[in-house]
mmCIF file of the N, C-alpha and C atoms, coordinates in Angstrom:
data_MODEL
# 
_entry.id   MODEL 
# 
loop_
_atom_site.group_PDB 
_atom_site.id 
_atom_site.type_symbol 
_atom_site.label_atom_id 
_atom_site.label_alt_id 
_atom_site.label_comp_id 
_atom_site.label_asym_id 
_atom_site.label_entity_id 
_atom_site.label_seq_id 
_atom_site.pdbx_PDB_ins_code 
_atom_site.Cartn_x 
_atom_site.Cartn_y 
_atom_site.Cartn_z 
_atom_site.occupancy 
_atom_site.B_iso_or_equiv 
_atom_site.pdbx_formal_charge 
_atom_site.auth_seq_id 
_atom_site.auth_comp_id 
_atom_site.auth_asym_id 
_atom_site.auth_atom_id 
_atom_site.pdbx_PDB_model_num 
ATOM 1   N N  . UNK A 1 1  ? -105.287 132.988 -28.141 1.00 0.00 ? 1  UNK A N  1 
ATOM 2   C CA . UNK A 1 1  ? -106.754 131.744 -27.916 1.00 0.00 ? 1  UNK A CA 1 
ATOM 3   C C  . UNK A 1 1  ? -107.641 132.276 -29.502 1.00 0.00 ? 1  UNK A C  1 
ATOM 4   N N  . UNK A 1 2  ? -108.410 131.352 -29.459 1.00 0.00 ? 2  UNK A N  1 
ATOM 5   C CA . UNK A 1 2  ? -109.262 131.838 -30.017 1.00 0.00 ? 2  UNK A CA 1 
ATOM 6   C C  . UNK A 1 2  ? -110.522 132.065 -29.179 1.00 0.00 ? 2  UNK A C  1 
ATOM 7   N N  . UNK A 1 3  ? -111.320 133.045 -29.299 1.00 0.00 ? 3  UNK A N  1 
ATOM 8   C CA . UNK A 1 3  ? -112.301 133.619 -28.573 1.00 0.00 ? 3  UNK A CA 1 
ATOM 9   C C  . UNK A 1 3  ? -113.644 132.803 -29.092 1.00 0.00 ? 3  UNK A C  1 
ATOM 10  N N  . UNK A 1 4  ? -115.001 133.358 -28.642 1.00 0.00 ? 4  UNK A N  1 
ATOM 11  C CA . UNK A 1 4  ? -116.350 132.398 -29.374 1.00 0.00 ? 4  UNK A CA 1 
ATOM 12  C C  . UNK A 1 4  ? -116.916 133.329 -30.412 1.00 0.00 ? 4  UNK A C  1 
ATOM 13  N N  . UNK A 1 5  ? -115.989 135.016 -30.130 1.00 0.00 ? 5  UNK A N  1 
ATOM 14  C CA . UNK A 1 5  ? -116.337 135.509 -31.561 1.00 0.00 ? 5  UNK A CA 1 
ATOM 15  C C  . UNK A 1 5  ? -115.802 135.299 -32.941 1.00 0.00 ? 5  UNK A C  1 
ATOM 16  N N  . UNK A 1 6  ? -114.151 134.936 -32.680 1.00 0.00 ? 6  UNK A N  1 
ATOM 17  C CA . UNK A 1 6  ? -113.691 134.329 -33.900 1.00 0.00 ? 6  UNK A CA 1 
ATOM 18  C C  . UNK A 1 6  ? -114.698 132.657 -34.506 1.00 0.00 ? 6  UNK A C  1 
ATOM 19  N N  . UNK A 1 7  ? -115.118 132.160 -33.409 1.00 0.00 ? 7  UNK A N  1 
ATOM 20  C CA . UNK A 1 7  ? -115.311 131.005 -33.639 1.00 0.00 ? 7  UNK A CA 1 
ATOM 21  C C  . UNK A 1 7  ? -116.524 130.953 -34.279 1.00 0.00 ? 7  UNK A C  1 
ATOM 22  N N  . UNK A 1 8  ? -117.421 131.735 -33.963 1.00 0.00 ? 8  UNK A N  1 
ATOM 23  C CA . UNK A 1 8  ? -118.802 132.147 -34.578 1.00 0.00 ? 8  UNK A CA 1 
ATOM 24  C C  . UNK A 1 8  ? -118.664 133.084 -36.166 1.00 0.00 ? 8  UNK A C  1 
ATOM 25  N N  . UNK A 1 9  ? -117.542 133.933 -36.563 1.00 0.00 ? 9  UNK A N  1 
ATOM 26  C CA . UNK A 1 9  ? -117.025 134.742 -37.462 1.00 0.00 ? 9  UNK A CA 1 
ATOM 27  C C  . UNK A 1 9  ? -116.583 132.974 -37.851 1.00 0.00 ? 9  UNK A C  1 
ATOM 28  N N  . UNK A 1 10 ? -115.861 132.446 -38.031 1.00 0.00 ? 10 UNK A N  1 
ATOM 29  C CA . UNK A 1 10 ? -115.365 131.016 -38.645 1.00 0.00 ? 10 UNK A CA 1 
ATOM 30  C C  . UNK A 1 10 ? -116.469 130.279 -39.377 1.00 0.00 ? 10 UNK A C  1 
ATOM 31  N N  . UNK A 1 11 ? -117.733 130.312 -38.452 1.00 0.00 ? 11 UNK A N  1 
ATOM 32  C CA . UNK A 1 11 ? -118.326 129.005 -38.815 1.00 0.00 ? 11 UNK A CA 1 
ATOM 33  C C  . UNK A 1 11 ? -119.805 129.777 -39.758 1.00 0.00 ? 11 UNK A C  1 
ATOM 34  N N  . UNK A 1 12 ? -119.439 130.968 -39.734 1.00 0.00 ? 12 UNK A N  1 
ATOM 35  C CA . UNK A 1 12 ? -120.312 131.991 -40.717 1.00 0.00 ? 12 UNK A CA 1 
ATOM 36  C C  . UNK A 1 12 ? -119.677 132.102 -41.991 1.00 0.00 ? 12 UNK A C  1 
ATOM 37  N N  . UNK A 1 13 ? -118.516 131.953 -42.113 1.00 0.00 ? 13 UNK A N  1 
ATOM 38  C CA . UNK A 1 13 ? -117.836 131.506 -43.807 1.00 0.00 ? 13 UNK A CA 1 
ATOM 39  C C  . UNK A 1 13 ? -117.770 130.551 -43.926 1.00 0.00 ? 13 UNK A C  1 
ATOM 40  N N  . UNK A 1 14 ? -117.890 129.380 -43.264 1.00 0.00 ? 14 UNK A N  1 
ATOM 41  C CA . UNK A 1 14 ? -118.229 127.931 -43.645 1.00 0.00 ? 14 UNK A CA 1 
ATOM 42  C C  . UNK A 1 14 ? -119.381 128.188 -44.092 1.00 0.00 ? 14 UNK A C  1 
ATOM 43  N N  . UNK A 1 15 ? -120.041 128.656 -43.306 1.00 0.00 ? 15 UNK A N  1 
ATOM 44  C CA . UNK A 1 15 ? -121.862 128.502 -43.999 1.00 0.00 ? 15 UNK A CA 1 
ATOM 45  C C  . UNK A 1 15 ? -121.872 129.012 -45.144 1.00 0.00 ? 15 UNK A C  1 
ATOM 46  N N  . UNK A 1 16 ? -121.382 130.264 -45.555 1.00 0.00 ? 16 UNK A N  1 
ATOM 47  C CA . UNK A 1 16 ? -121.633 131.061 -46.323 1.00 0.00 ? 16 UNK A CA 1 
ATOM 48  C C  . UNK A 1 16 ? -120.777 130.248 -47.691 1.00 0.00 ? 16 UNK A C  1 
ATOM 49  N N  . UNK A 1 17 ? -119.792 129.919 -47.381 1.00 0.00 ? 17 UNK A N  1 
ATOM 50  C CA . UNK A 1 17 ? -119.385 129.406 -48.602 1.00 0.00 ? 17 UNK A CA 1 
ATOM 51  C C  . UNK A 1 17 ? -119.580 127.937 -48.847 1.00 0.00 ? 17 UNK A C  1 
ATOM 52  N N  . UNK A 1 18 ? -120.243 126.751 -48.291 1.00 0.00 ? 18 UNK A N  1 
ATOM 53  C CA . UNK A 1 18 ? -120.313 125.734 -48.446 1.00 0.00 ? 18 UNK A CA 1 
ATOM 54  C C  . UNK A 1 18 ? -121.458 125.185 -48.544 1.00 0.00 ? 18 UNK A C  1 
ATOM 55  N N  . UNK A 1 19 ? -122.966 126.292 -48.407 1.00 0.00 ? 19 UNK A N  1 
ATOM 56  C CA . UNK A 1 19 ? -124.066 125.540 -48.024 1.00 0.00 ? 19 UNK A CA 1 
ATOM 57  C C  . UNK A 1 19 ? -124.993 125.235 -46.841 1.00 0.00 ? 19 UNK A C  1 
ATOM 58  N N  . UNK A 1 20 ? -125.483 125.235 -46.536 1.00 0.00 ? 20 UNK A N  1 
ATOM 59  C CA . UNK A 1 20 ? -126.257 124.442 -45.655 1.00 0.00 ? 20 UNK A CA 1 
ATOM 60  C C  . UNK A 1 20 ? -126.373 123.389 -45.478 1.00 0.00 ? 20 UNK A C  1 
ATOM 61  N N  . UNK A 1 21 ? -126.405 122.327 -47.196 1.00 0.00 ? 21 UNK A N  1 
ATOM 62  C CA . UNK A 1 21 ? -126.233 120.804 -47.403 1.00 0.00 ? 21 UNK A CA 1 
ATOM 63  C C  . UNK A 1 21 ? -124.972 120.529 -47.441 1.00 0.00 ? 21 UNK A C  1 
ATOM 64  N N  . UNK A 1 22 ? -123.963 120.641 -47.796 1.00 0.00 ? 22 UNK A N  1 
ATOM 65  C CA . UNK A 1 22 ? -123.032 120.445 -47.926 1.00 0.00 ? 22 UNK A CA 1 
ATOM 66  C C  . UNK A 1 22 ? -121.865 120.245 -46.179 1.00 0.00 ? 22 UNK A C  1 
ATOM 67  N N  . UNK A 1 23 ? -122.271 121.210 -45.417 1.00 0.00 ? 23 UNK A N  1 
ATOM 68  C CA . UNK A 1 23 ? -121.921 121.060 -44.127 1.00 0.00 ? 23 UNK A CA 1 
ATOM 69  C C  . UNK A 1 23 ? -121.384 119.896 -43.589 1.00 0.00 ? 23 UNK A C  1 
ATOM 70  N N  . UNK A 1 24 ? -123.140 118.894 -43.340 1.00 0.00 ? 24 UNK A N  1 
ATOM 71  C CA . UNK A 1 24 ? -123.066 117.755 -42.585 1.00 0.00 ? 24 UNK A CA 1 
ATOM 72  C C  . UNK A 1 24 ? -122.327 116.125 -43.332 1.00 0.00 ? 24 UNK A C  1 
ATOM 73  N N  . UNK A 1 25 ? -121.933 117.233 -44.747 1.00 0.00 ? 25 UNK A N  1 
ATOM 74  C CA . UNK A 1 25 ? -120.941 116.006 -45.826 1.00 0.00 ? 25 UNK A CA 1 
ATOM 75  C C  . UNK A 1 25 ? -119.578 116.717 -45.364 1.00 0.00 ? 25 UNK A C  1 
ATOM 76  N N  . UNK A 1 26 ? -119.528 117.702 -45.499 1.00 0.00 ? 26 UNK A N  1 
ATOM 77  C CA . UNK A 1 26 ? -118.098 117.642 -44.878 1.00 0.00 ? 26 UNK A CA 1 
ATOM 78  C C  . UNK A 1 26 ? -117.859 117.206 -43.854 1.00 0.00 ? 26 UNK A C  1 
ATOM 79  N N  . UNK A 1 27 ? -118.624 117.151 -42.380 1.00 0.00 ? 27 UNK A N  1 
ATOM 80  C CA . UNK A 1 27 ? -118.290 117.102 -41.304 1.00 0.00 ? 27 UNK A CA 1 
ATOM 81  C C  . UNK A 1 27 ? -118.364 115.224 -41.358 1.00 0.00 ? 27 UNK A C  1 
ATOM 82  N N  . UNK A 1 28 ? -119.254 114.615 -42.374 1.00 0.00 ? 28 UNK A N  1 
ATOM 83  C CA . UNK A 1 28 ? -118.919 113.336 -42.191 1.00 0.00 ? 28 UNK A CA 1 
ATOM 84  C C  . UNK A 1 28 ? -117.483 112.506 -42.540 1.00 0.00 ? 28 UNK A C  1 
ATOM 85  N N  . UNK A 1 29 ? -116.867 113.758 -43.500 1.00 0.00 ? 29 UNK A N  1 
ATOM 86  C CA . UNK A 1 29 ? -115.674 112.841 -44.108 1.00 0.00 ? 29 UNK A CA 1 
ATOM 87  C C  . UNK A 1 29 ? -114.522 113.218 -43.278 1.00 0.00 ? 29 UNK A C  1 
ATOM 88  N N  . UNK A 1 30 ? -114.691 114.818 -42.537 1.00 0.00 ? 30 UNK A N  1 
ATOM 89  C CA . UNK A 1 30 ? -113.420 114.876 -41.561 1.00 0.00 ? 30 UNK A CA 1 
ATOM 90  C C  . UNK A 1 30 ? -113.596 113.773 -40.405 1.00 0.00 ? 30 UNK A C  1 
ATOM 91  N N  . UNK A 1 31 ? -114.256 113.425 -40.442 1.00 0.00 ? 31 UNK A N  1 
ATOM 92  C CA . UNK A 1 31 ? -114.621 112.690 -39.032 1.00 0.00 ? 31 UNK A CA 1 
ATOM 93  C C  . UNK A 1 31 ? -114.390 110.974 -38.925 1.00 0.00 ? 31 UNK A C  1 
ATOM 94  N N  . UNK A 1 32 ? -114.592 110.959 -40.577 1.00 0.00 ? 32 UNK A N  1 
ATOM 95  C CA . UNK A 1 32 ? -113.970 109.243 -41.389 1.00 0.00 ? 32 UNK A CA 1 
ATOM 96  C C  . UNK A 1 32 ? -112.531 109.467 -41.262 1.00 0.00 ? 32 UNK A C  1 
ATOM 97  N N  . UNK A 1 33 ? -111.921 110.762 -41.522 1.00 0.00 ? 33 UNK A N  1 
ATOM 98  C CA . UNK A 1 33 ? -110.454 111.314 -41.583 1.00 0.00 ? 33 UNK A CA 1 
ATOM 99  C C  . UNK A 1 33 ? -109.741 110.862 -40.297 1.00 0.00 ? 33 UNK A C  1 
ATOM 100 N N  . UNK A 1 34 ? -110.404 111.594 -39.776 1.00 0.00 ? 34 UNK A N  1 
ATOM 101 C CA . UNK A 1 34 ? -109.588 111.877 -37.989 1.00 0.00 ? 34 UNK A CA 1 
ATOM 102 C C  . UNK A 1 34 ? -109.627 110.322 -37.549 1.00 0.00 ? 34 UNK A C  1 
ATOM 103 N N  . UNK A 1 35 ? -110.846 109.246 -37.764 1.00 0.00 ? 35 UNK A N  1 
ATOM 104 C CA . UNK A 1 35 ? -111.358 108.157 -37.325 1.00 0.00 ? 35 UNK A CA 1 
ATOM 105 C C  . UNK A 1 35 ? -109.921 107.033 -37.539 1.00 0.00 ? 35 UNK A C  1 
ATOM 106 N N  . UNK A 1 36 ? -109.818 107.178 -38.918 1.00 0.00 ? 36 UNK A N  1 
ATOM 107 C CA . UNK A 1 36 ? -108.753 106.565 -39.459 1.00 0.00 ? 36 UNK A CA 1 
ATOM 108 C C  . UNK A 1 36 ? -107.145 106.943 -39.283 1.00 0.00 ? 36 UNK A C  1 
ATOM 109 N N  . UNK A 1 37 ? -106.915 108.230 -39.050 1.00 0.00 ? 37 UNK A N  1 
ATOM 110 C CA . UNK A 1 37 ? -105.906 108.575 -38.079 1.00 0.00 ? 37 UNK A CA 1 
ATOM 111 C C  . UNK A 1 37 ? -105.352 108.017 -36.814 1.00 0.00 ? 37 UNK A C  1 
ATOM 112 N N  . UNK A 1 38 ? -106.850 108.488 -36.040 1.00 0.00 ? 38 UNK A N  1 
ATOM 113 C CA . UNK A 1 38 ? -106.363 107.777 -35.379 1.00 0.00 ? 38 UNK A CA 1 
ATOM 114 C C  . UNK A 1 38 ? -106.097 106.133 -34.935 1.00 0.00 ? 38 UNK A C  1 
ATOM 115 N N  . UNK A 1 39 ? -106.695 105.074 -35.655 1.00 0.00 ? 39 UNK A N  1 
ATOM 116 C CA . UNK A 1 39 ? -106.351 104.147 -36.084 1.00 0.00 ? 39 UNK A CA 1 
ATOM 117 C C  . UNK A 1 39 ? -105.415 104.087 -36.490 1.00 0.00 ? 39 UNK A C  1 
ATOM 118 N N  . UNK A 1 40 ? -104.986 104.768 -37.091 1.00 0.00 ? 40 UNK A N  1 
ATOM 119 C CA . UNK A 1 40 ? -102.813 104.583 -37.812 1.00 0.00 ? 40 UNK A CA 1 
ATOM 120 C C  . UNK A 1 40 ? -102.327 104.353 -36.930 1.00 0.00 ? 40 UNK A C  1 
ATOM 121 N N  . UNK A 1 41 ? -102.530 105.688 -35.813 1.00 0.00 ? 41 UNK A N  1 
ATOM 122 C CA . UNK A 1 41 ? -101.399 106.183 -34.366 1.00 0.00 ? 41 UNK A CA 1 
ATOM 123 C C  . UNK A 1 41 ? -101.691 104.770 -33.456 1.00 0.00 ? 41 UNK A C  1 
ATOM 124 N N  . UNK A 1 42 ? -102.914 104.201 -33.758 1.00 0.00 ? 42 UNK A N  1 
ATOM 125 C CA . UNK A 1 42 ? -102.808 102.719 -32.415 1.00 0.00 ? 42 UNK A CA 1 
ATOM 126 C C  . UNK A 1 42 ? -102.337 101.703 -33.256 1.00 0.00 ? 42 UNK A C  1 
ATOM 127 N N  . UNK A 1 43 ? -101.973 101.891 -34.471 1.00 0.00 ? 43 UNK A N  1 
ATOM 128 C CA . UNK A 1 43 ? -101.929 100.702 -35.243 1.00 0.00 ? 43 UNK A CA 1 
ATOM 129 C C  . UNK A 1 43 ? -99.865  100.532 -34.623 1.00 0.00 ? 43 UNK A C  1 
ATOM 130 N N  . UNK A 1 44 ? -99.718  102.277 -34.828 1.00 0.00 ? 44 UNK A N  1 
ATOM 131 C CA . UNK A 1 44 ? -98.315  102.365 -34.814 1.00 0.00 ? 44 UNK A CA 1 
ATOM 132 C C  . UNK A 1 44 ? -97.632  101.953 -33.362 1.00 0.00 ? 44 UNK A C  1 
ATOM 133 N N  . UNK A 1 45 ? -99.069  102.573 -32.030 1.00 0.00 ? 45 UNK A N  1 
ATOM 134 C CA . UNK A 1 45 ? -97.826  102.135 -30.871 1.00 0.00 ? 45 UNK A CA 1 
ATOM 135 C C  . UNK A 1 45 ? -98.124  100.689 -30.340 1.00 0.00 ? 45 UNK A C  1 
ATOM 136 N N  . UNK A 1 46 ? -98.965  100.348 -31.593 1.00 0.00 ? 46 UNK A N  1 
ATOM 137 C CA . UNK A 1 46 ? -98.524  98.503  -31.265 1.00 0.00 ? 46 UNK A CA 1 
ATOM 138 C C  . UNK A 1 46 ? -98.028  97.290  -31.148 1.00 0.00 ? 46 UNK A C  1 
ATOM 139 N N  . UNK A 1 47 ? -97.361  98.321  -32.509 1.00 0.00 ? 47 UNK A N  1 
ATOM 140 C CA . UNK A 1 47 ? -95.973  97.367  -33.343 1.00 0.00 ? 47 UNK A CA 1 
ATOM 141 C C  . UNK A 1 47 ? -94.950  97.183  -32.233 1.00 0.00 ? 47 UNK A C  1 
ATOM 142 N N  . UNK A 1 48 ? -94.767  98.339  -31.899 1.00 0.00 ? 48 UNK A N  1 
ATOM 143 C CA . UNK A 1 48 ? -93.300  98.228  -31.301 1.00 0.00 ? 48 UNK A CA 1 
ATOM 144 C C  . UNK A 1 48 ? -93.349  97.149  -29.093 1.00 0.00 ? 48 UNK A C  1 
ATOM 145 N N  . UNK A 1 49 ? -94.516  96.929  -29.053 1.00 0.00 ? 49 UNK A N  1 
ATOM 146 C CA . UNK A 1 49 ? -94.632  96.147  -27.931 1.00 0.00 ? 49 UNK A CA 1 
ATOM 147 C C  . UNK A 1 49 ? -95.478  94.405  -28.404 1.00 0.00 ? 49 UNK A C  1 
ATOM 148 N N  . UNK A 1 50 ? -95.518  94.439  -29.727 1.00 0.00 ? 50 UNK A N  1 
ATOM 149 C CA . UNK A 1 50 ? -95.076  93.194  -30.194 1.00 0.00 ? 50 UNK A CA 1 
ATOM 150 C C  . UNK A 1 50 ? -93.690  92.905  -30.468 1.00 0.00 ? 50 UNK A C  1 
ATOM 151 N N  . UNK A 1 51 ? -92.659  93.667  -31.093 1.00 0.00 ? 51 UNK A N  1 
ATOM 152 C CA . UNK A 1 51 ? -91.647  93.730  -31.578 1.00 0.00 ? 51 UNK A CA 1 
ATOM 153 C C  . UNK A 1 51 ? -91.014  93.172  -30.087 1.00 0.00 ? 51 UNK A C  1 
ATOM 154 N N  . UNK A 1 52 ? -91.139  93.956  -28.787 1.00 0.00 ? 52 UNK A N  1 
ATOM 155 C CA . UNK A 1 52 ? -90.417  94.174  -27.739 1.00 0.00 ? 52 UNK A CA 1 
ATOM 156 C C  . UNK A 1 52 ? -90.694  92.634  -27.194 1.00 0.00 ? 52 UNK A C  1 
ATOM 157 N N  . UNK A 1 53 ? -92.297  91.754  -27.380 1.00 0.00 ? 53 UNK A N  1 
ATOM 158 C CA . UNK A 1 53 ? -92.696  90.596  -26.791 1.00 0.00 ? 53 UNK A CA 1 
ATOM 159 C C  . UNK A 1 53 ? -91.696  90.130  -27.037 1.00 0.00 ? 53 UNK A C  1 
ATOM 160 N N  . UNK A 1 54 ? -91.654  89.371  -28.441 1.00 0.00 ? 54 UNK A N  1 
ATOM 161 C CA . UNK A 1 54 ? -90.524  89.071  -29.128 1.00 0.00 ? 54 UNK A CA 1 
ATOM 162 C C  . UNK A 1 54 ? -89.457  88.663  -28.704 1.00 0.00 ? 54 UNK A C  1 
ATOM 163 N N  . UNK A 1 55 ? -88.822  89.747  -28.988 1.00 0.00 ? 55 UNK A N  1 
ATOM 164 C CA . UNK A 1 55 ? -87.452  89.654  -28.681 1.00 0.00 ? 55 UNK A CA 1 
ATOM 165 C C  . UNK A 1 55 ? -86.941  89.388  -27.052 1.00 0.00 ? 55 UNK A C  1 
ATOM 166 N N  . UNK A 1 56 ? -88.277  89.118  -26.455 1.00 0.00 ? 56 UNK A N  1 
ATOM 167 C CA . UNK A 1 56 ? -88.213  88.696  -24.784 1.00 0.00 ? 56 UNK A CA 1 
ATOM 168 C C  . UNK A 1 56 ? -88.218  87.584  -24.964 1.00 0.00 ? 56 UNK A C  1 
ATOM 169 N N  . UNK A 1 57 ? -89.253  86.733  -26.112 1.00 0.00 ? 57 UNK A N  1 
ATOM 170 C CA . UNK A 1 57 ? -89.261  85.464  -26.030 1.00 0.00 ? 57 UNK A CA 1 
ATOM 171 C C  . UNK A 1 57 ? -88.002  84.667  -26.056 1.00 0.00 ? 57 UNK A C  1 
ATOM 172 N N  . UNK A 1 58 ? -87.066  85.594  -27.856 1.00 0.00 ? 58 UNK A N  1 
ATOM 173 C CA . UNK A 1 58 ? -86.212  84.919  -27.824 1.00 0.00 ? 58 UNK A CA 1 
ATOM 174 C C  . UNK A 1 58 ? -84.849  84.639  -26.971 1.00 0.00 ? 58 UNK A C  1 
ATOM 175 N N  . UNK A 1 59 ? -85.054  85.482  -26.014 1.00 0.00 ? 59 UNK A N  1 
ATOM 176 C CA . UNK A 1 59 ? -83.809  85.871  -24.946 1.00 0.00 ? 59 UNK A CA 1 
ATOM 177 C C  . UNK A 1 59 ? -84.253  84.355  -24.136 1.00 0.00 ? 59 UNK A C  1 
ATOM 178 N N  . UNK A 1 60 ? -84.838  83.909  -24.049 1.00 0.00 ? 60 UNK A N  1 
ATOM 179 C CA . UNK A 1 60 ? -85.277  83.016  -23.248 1.00 0.00 ? 60 UNK A CA 1 
ATOM 180 C C  . UNK A 1 60 ? -84.861  81.509  -23.829 1.00 0.00 ? 60 UNK A C  1 
# 
């Protein structure tokens, strides 16, 4: 498991590599990526239920 000291060390390295001005921009990009990934997962979960309901209607 990652402890508090390791997280602080990683944050310090990121701050040194990218600088204070680039970090919000990077986080914004990561947030958009995570959001689109979750939307993609939701789309995958919805498709099987749509096909299931269609096959149930055809059986009637």
